[in-house]
C-alpha positions as CSV (number, residue, x, y, z in Angstrom):
1,M,-54.6,-44.3,-9.1
2,H,-52.5,-46.2,-5.7
3,D,-53.7,-48.7,-4.9
4,H,-52.3,-50.9,-8.0
5,P,-48.7,-51.6,-7.8
6,A,-46.1,-49.6,-10.6
7,P,-44.6,-51.3,-13.6
8,P,-41.3,-52.0,-12.7
9,P,-38.8,-48.5,-13.6
10,A,-36.8,-50.6,-16.1
11,D,-40.6,-51.2,-18.1
12,L,-41.6,-47.4,-17.6
13,L,-38.8,-46.5,-19.2
14,D,-38.2,-48.6,-21.8
15,A,-41.7,-47.0,-22.8
16,Y,-40.7,-43.7,-21.9
17,A,-38.3,-43.9,-24.2
18,R,-40.2,-45.2,-27.4
19,S,-42.9,-42.2,-26.5
20,L,-40.0,-40.3,-27.9
21,A,-39.7,-41.9,-31.3
22,G,-39.5,-38.6,-33.8
23,K,-37.2,-37.0,-31.4
24,A,-33.3,-36.8,-32.4
25,A,-31.5,-39.7,-31.5
26,G,-29.1,-37.5,-29.3
27,T,-32.1,-36.0,-27.4
28,I,-33.5,-39.1,-26.6
29,D,-30.7,-39.7,-25.0
30,A,-30.4,-37.4,-23.0
31,Y,-34.4,-37.3,-21.6
32,V,-33.7,-40.8,-20.6
33,R,-30.7,-40.7,-19.0
34,A,-32.0,-37.5,-17.1
35,V,-35.2,-39.1,-16.4
36,Q,-33.1,-42.4,-15.1
37,R,-30.8,-40.0,-12.7
38,L,-34.2,-38.7,-11.0
39,T,-36.4,-41.8,-10.0
40,I,-33.0,-43.6,-8.8
41,W,-32.7,-40.4,-6.7
42,V,-36.6,-40.7,-6.3
43,A,-36.3,-44.4,-4.6
44,Q,-33.3,-43.9,-2.5
45,R,-36.0,-41.2,-0.8
46,P,-37.7,-42.4,2.5
47,G,-41.5,-43.5,1.9
48,S,-40.0,-45.1,-1.0
49,G,-38.2,-48.4,-0.1
50,G,-35.5,-48.4,-2.6
51,V,-38.3,-48.5,-5.7
52,F,-39.6,-46.0,-8.1
53,H,-42.8,-45.2,-7.6
54,P,-44.2,-43.2,-9.7
55,R,-46.5,-40.7,-7.0
56,Q,-43.6,-40.4,-5.8
57,L,-42.4,-37.8,-8.3
58,T,-44.1,-34.5,-6.5
59,R,-43.3,-31.0,-6.9
60,T,-40.9,-31.3,-3.7
61,A,-38.8,-34.0,-4.9
62,I,-38.1,-32.3,-8.1
63,E,-37.2,-28.9,-6.3
64,I,-34.5,-30.5,-4.0
65,Y,-33.4,-33.2,-6.7
66,L,-32.9,-29.2,-8.7
67,A,-31.2,-27.8,-5.4
68,E,-29.3,-30.3,-5.3
69,L,-27.9,-30.7,-8.7
70,E,-27.5,-26.5,-8.6
71,D,-25.4,-27.2,-5.0
72,A,-22.8,-30.1,-7.2
73,G,-22.1,-27.4,-9.1
74,Y,-24.3,-27.9,-12.7
75,S,-25.3,-25.0,-14.7
76,S,-29.0,-23.4,-15.1
77,S,-28.6,-25.2,-18.7
78,H,-28.0,-28.1,-17.7
79,R,-30.7,-28.2,-14.7
80,T,-33.3,-26.8,-17.2
81,R,-32.8,-30.0,-19.6
82,V,-33.2,-32.1,-16.3
83,K,-36.7,-30.2,-16.1
84,A,-37.6,-30.8,-19.2
85,A,-37.0,-34.2,-19.8
86,A,-39.2,-34.5,-15.8
87,S,-41.8,-32.8,-17.2
88,R,-41.8,-34.8,-20.7
89,F,-41.7,-38.1,-18.1
90,A,-44.6,-36.7,-15.8
91,Q,-46.8,-35.7,-18.7
92,W,-46.7,-39.3,-20.3
93,L,-47.0,-41.1,-16.5
94,I,-50.7,-38.8,-16.5
95,E,-51.5,-39.1,-20.1
96,E,-50.7,-43.0,-21.2
97,H,-51.2,-44.5,-17.7
98,G,-53.0,-41.9,-15.2
99,L,-50.7,-42.6,-12.5
100,L,-50.5,-38.8,-11.5
101,L,-52.8,-36.6,-10.5
102,R,-50.8,-33.5,-12.1
103,N,-47.8,-32.4,-13.4
104,P,-45.1,-31.9,-10.6
105,T,-42.6,-29.6,-12.7
106,R,-45.7,-26.7,-13.3
107,G,-44.7,-23.6,-11.7
108,I,-41.1,-24.9,-11.2
109,T,-38.2,-21.7,-12.1
110,I,-34.8,-21.7,-13.0
111,P,-33.2,-18.7,-12.5
112,P,-31.0,-18.0,-15.9
113,Q,-26.8,-18.4,-15.1
114,P,-25.2,-14.9,-13.5
115,L,-23.4,-13.8,-16.3
116,L,-19.7,-14.0,-14.5
117,A,-16.1,-12.7,-15.7
118,P,-15.3,-16.0,-17.0
119,R,-12.5,-17.4,-14.8
120,E,-8.8,-16.6,-14.9
121,L,-7.1,-19.9,-12.6
122,S,-4.7,-18.8,-10.3
123,P,-1.5,-20.9,-11.0
124,E,-2.0,-22.6,-7.6
125,Q,-5.1,-23.9,-8.9
126,R,-3.5,-25.1,-12.4
127,Y,-0.5,-26.6,-10.9
128,V,-3.2,-28.8,-8.2
129,L,-4.9,-29.7,-11.2
130,R,-2.3,-30.4,-13.2
131,N,-1.1,-32.7,-10.2
132,L,-4.5,-34.5,-9.6
133,V,-4.3,-35.4,-13.8
134,E,-1.0,-37.7,-13.3
135,R,-1.6,-38.7,-10.6
136,A,-4.8,-40.1,-11.0
137,D,-3.1,-42.2,-14.3
138,D,-5.7,-42.3,-16.1
139,R,-5.1,-42.3,-19.9
140,R,-9.0,-41.5,-21.3
141,G,-8.6,-38.4,-18.2
142,A,-5.8,-37.1,-19.2
143,A,-6.8,-36.4,-22.5
144,L,-9.9,-35.1,-21.9
145,F,-8.2,-32.6,-19.4
146,A,-5.4,-31.8,-21.5
147,L,-8.2,-30.6,-24.9
148,G,-9.3,-28.5,-22.2
149,Y,-6.6,-27.0,-21.2
150,W,-4.6,-26.9,-24.0
151,A,-6.5,-26.4,-26.6
152,G,-9.6,-24.9,-25.2
153,C,-12.1,-27.2,-26.0
154,R,-15.9,-26.9,-24.9
155,V,-17.6,-29.9,-23.8
156,S,-19.4,-30.7,-26.8
157,D,-16.1,-30.5,-28.4
158,V,-15.2,-33.2,-26.9
159,A,-17.9,-35.2,-26.2
160,W,-18.7,-35.4,-30.0
161,L,-15.5,-35.2,-31.6
162,R,-15.1,-38.5,-34.0
163,M,-12.6,-40.0,-34.6
164,E,-12.5,-39.7,-38.6
165,H,-11.9,-35.5,-37.2
166,A,-8.6,-36.4,-35.1
167,H,-5.6,-36.4,-36.9
168,V,-3.0,-37.6,-34.1
169,G,0.0,-39.5,-34.3
170,P,3.3,-39.4,-32.7
171,K,4.5,-36.2,-34.4
172,I,1.2,-34.2,-35.6
173,G,-2.1,-33.3,-34.3
174,W,-5.0,-31.1,-35.4
175,L,-8.6,-31.7,-35.0
176,H,-11.9,-30.6,-36.4
177,V,-14.4,-29.7,-33.8
178,G,-17.8,-27.4,-33.2
179,F,-20.7,-29.7,-32.4
180,K,-22.2,-26.8,-31.0
181,G,-23.9,-24.4,-33.8
182,G,-22.6,-26.7,-36.2
183,K,-20.2,-24.0,-36.5
184,G,-16.4,-26.5,-36.8
185,R,-13.7,-25.7,-37.6
186,D,-9.6,-27.1,-37.7
187,I,-7.8,-26.4,-34.7
188,D,-3.5,-27.6,-34.1
189,L,-2.7,-28.8,-31.3
190,V,0.0,-28.2,-29.4
191,N,2.4,-31.0,-28.1
192,A,0.8,-30.9,-24.4
193,A,-2.3,-31.8,-25.9
194,R,-1.5,-33.8,-28.9
195,Q,0.6,-36.0,-26.7
196,P,-1.9,-37.1,-23.8
197,L,-5.0,-37.9,-26.8
198,H,-2.1,-39.9,-29.0
199,T,-1.5,-42.1,-25.8
200,Y,-5.3,-42.7,-25.1
201,L,-6.1,-43.5,-29.1
202,Q,-2.9,-45.9,-29.1
203,R,-3.4,-47.2,-25.0
204,G,-6.4,-46.1,-23.2
205,G,-9.0,-48.8,-24.0
206,R,-12.2,-46.8,-25.5
207,E,-14.0,-48.6,-27.6
208,P,-13.0,-49.3,-31.0
209,D,-15.9,-50.1,-32.4
210,S,-17.2,-46.8,-31.7
211,P,-17.1,-43.3,-34.8
212,F,-16.2,-40.9,-31.6
213,V,-12.7,-40.4,-29.8
214,F,-14.4,-40.1,-26.5
215,T,-16.2,-43.6,-24.8
216,S,-17.4,-44.9,-21.6
217,Q,-18.2,-48.2,-20.7
218,R,-21.7,-48.1,-21.3
219,T,-22.0,-46.1,-24.3
220,D,-20.2,-45.5,-27.3
221,R,-20.2,-41.8,-26.7
222,L,-19.0,-40.0,-23.5
223,T,-22.2,-38.1,-23.4
224,E,-21.4,-34.3,-21.9
225,A,-22.4,-35.3,-18.6
226,G,-20.1,-37.7,-18.3
227,I,-17.2,-35.7,-18.5
228,H,-18.4,-33.1,-15.9
229,H,-18.4,-36.1,-13.8
230,W,-15.3,-36.9,-14.7
231,F,-14.1,-33.8,-14.0
232,R,-15.9,-34.0,-10.3
233,S,-14.3,-37.0,-9.6
234,L,-11.0,-35.5,-10.4
235,K,-11.1,-33.5,-7.8
236,T,-11.6,-36.2,-5.2
237,Y,-8.6,-37.0,-5.6
238,A,-7.3,-34.1,-3.8
239,T,-6.2,-33.4,-0.5
240,K,-8.3,-31.2,2.3
241,D,-5.6,-28.0,1.1
242,E,-6.0,-28.9,-3.0
243,W,-9.5,-29.4,-2.3
244,E,-9.7,-25.8,-0.8
245,L,-8.3,-24.2,-4.2
246,I,-10.6,-25.9,-6.9
247,R,-13.6,-26.8,-5.1
248,S,-15.0,-24.4,-7.2
249,V,-13.2,-25.1,-10.5
250,A,-15.3,-26.8,-13.3
251,F,-14.6,-28.6,-16.9
252,H,-15.3,-25.1,-18.6
253,D,-13.2,-22.7,-16.4
254,L,-10.2,-24.5,-18.0
255,R,-11.6,-23.4,-21.5
256,H,-11.5,-20.0,-20.2
257,D,-8.3,-20.1,-18.4
258,F,-6.7,-21.1,-21.9
259,A,-8.3,-18.1,-23.1
260,H,-6.3,-15.6,-20.7
261,R,-2.7,-17.2,-21.0
262,A,-2.7,-17.4,-24.5
263,R,-3.9,-13.4,-24.5
264,A,-0.9,-13.6,-22.3
265,V,1.5,-14.6,-24.5
266,G,0.5,-12.3,-27.4
267,W,-2.4,-13.6,-29.7
268,T,-5.0,-11.2,-30.7
269,I,-8.3,-11.5,-30.3
270,E,-9.3,-12.3,-33.5
271,E,-6.5,-15.5,-33.6
272,L,-8.6,-16.4,-30.2
273,A,-11.7,-15.9,-31.9
274,Y,-11.2,-18.2,-34.5
275,Y,-9.5,-20.8,-32.0
276,L,-12.2,-20.6,-29.7
277,G,-14.8,-20.7,-32.2
278,H,-16.3,-17.6,-31.9
279,V,-17.6,-17.1,-35.0
280,T,-20.5,-15.1,-36.7
281,R,-22.8,-16.8,-38.9
282,Q,-21.0,-15.1,-41.6
283,G,-18.1,-15.7,-40.2
284,A,-16.7,-13.4,-38.8
285,P,-14.2,-13.5,-35.6
286,A,-16.8,-12.3,-32.9
287,I,-14.6,-10.4,-30.6
288,Q,-17.1,-9.4,-28.4
289,T,-18.0,-12.8,-27.1
290,T,-13.9,-13.6,-27.0
291,A,-13.1,-10.3,-25.5
292,R,-15.7,-10.9,-22.4
293,Y,-13.2,-14.3,-22.2
294,T,-10.3,-12.7,-21.7
295,Q,-11.7,-9.0,-19.8
296,V,-9.4,-7.4,-17.1
297,S,-9.5,-8.4,-14.2
298,R,-9.0,-6.6,-10.7
299,A,-6.2,-8.0,-9.6
300,H,-4.9,-6.7,-12.7
301,L,-5.9,-3.9,-12.6
302,K,-4.5,-3.8,-8.8
303,E,-0.8,-4.8,-10.0
304,K,-0.2,-2.0,-12.6
305,L,-1.5,0.9,-10.6
306,H,1.7,0.4,-8.5
307,R,3.7,0.7,-12.3
308,L,1.8,4.1,-12.7
309,T,4.8,6.9,-12.5
310,G,4.0,11.2,-12.8
């Protein structure tokens, strides 16, 4: 098996993509992208000589790669998808080409994401993030940030937002969002969300032929992974002091913080549940989910303890 040179990675990936025929287009795209990143990473390891060889796809390689993704802040669900894509790729190498003896992902487990209290950003963190967006001077980035911070959108809401569902002009702004679980909803935008999105649509350099609002240079849709990559890139503009404040902040934390700020100005749990898309299959507000987004913190209670009188 090891005496024959492996086909070039591009040939392998093209053939692998064809083997996924029958799956949804989004699934094929996600699997191929995940495998492409994995093979590039493996090719950069010692002993590979800058070229991907299937024999280098070992359990050790997969475990270290997944550990690096965790250290970089990727969620357990993302790492589970990467492992699934790698497993399917390895099994294909075994069955179709005989290039592996065993599936290197077998026996690797990824612990579930701990159920933590959704995050409320501090005033300092909000200040730093909004400043970074302004300093980056990136119209697409400003619109992405605005939809997370000022509209509480999920990453999937943003990544799958279609032009036909973006009703944005100089004075009006509302969206039809809700890719996750097929729970679509109409939400109005405050000016702080509408203005950056309108500017991006008018002068942001998006691919005009794409049906999606947010595009990238390589595809007609900026993927969820692409949005997370953009957010990590945004944080690289931070100074050392700023970085210490925001190093652990993820894009999804913007949605959590939006929920806290909305509650602080008087939104009811029911109103917030609708706006965030927390609804049951019957269309009723999922109060329990939304309440977790806005649960009280120890800091809040500590502050109010000092107001007690007797």
